[in-house]
Each structure stands twice: as structure tokens, then as C-alpha cells.
C-alpha positions, -999 to +999 in steps of 0.1 A: +120+849+389+083+841+384+087+809+404+100+828+435+072+854+432+044+827+430+061+808+459+060+839+480+024+846+472+014+810+482+033+812+515+018+846+523-017+832+519-011+803+542-025+807+578-007+789+607-025+759+620-030+769+656-051+799+645-075+777+626-081+751+653-106+757+682-093+757+717-108+722+724-087+708+696-055+726+705-054+732+743-028+757+755-021+739+788-021+702+793-051+685+809-048+674+845-063+640+850-081+631+882-064+607+906-075+571+905-089+556+937-078+522+950-111+506+939-106+519+903-071+505+903-083+471+915-110+469+889-087+474+860-081+441+840-046+437+827-031+410+805-016+393+836-051+388+850-063+370+819-056+333+812-031+323+786-042+332+750-040+295+740-066+287+767-089+315+755-087+305+719-091+268+727-122+275+749-137+296+721-131+268+695-147+242+718-177+264+723-180+270+686-176+233+677-202+224+703-227+249+689-222+237+654-226+201+665-259+209+682-271+228+651-262+199+629-281+175+650-311+199+651-313+202+613-307+165+608-273+167+591-259+144+618-281+115+630-270+104+665 
């Protein structure tokens, strides 16, 4: 019996979530987004616009290797 009484007391003290949240956090009506113009649609970069990921990773590795090579020559680690 005591378990049911304490359970009822706990649920009576709970306040529903929507009453605790501000209106900005819990809007009553969905936001209406603005229409995108043609210029905005054209300026969006998608995965199809980018080169193959292998090309991007390869290019990054070549740049990094070149940079490390120049640093090694500068500090005298490699004598050309």
C-alpha cells in the first residue's frame, strides 16, 4: 500500500514538459521557411559537385608530403 501512495505523490508533483519550456523551445505552429532563389540554389555545393574522395585525399597527402619535404630540407634533415 505504501508503494502506491508514494508513487501517486511522485506523479502528482511532476509537471508536464510543455509547461516548463519557453515558446522558442517548443513552438506551437511549425516555422515557415523562406523560398530559396535560383541564385541560392545554384550556389549550394553538393557531393556531386565535388571530385572523387580518393582524389581529394590523394591531393591532401601530396600537399602534406611536399610541405614536410620542404621543412626537412630547411632544417637540414635532408641534404639535396
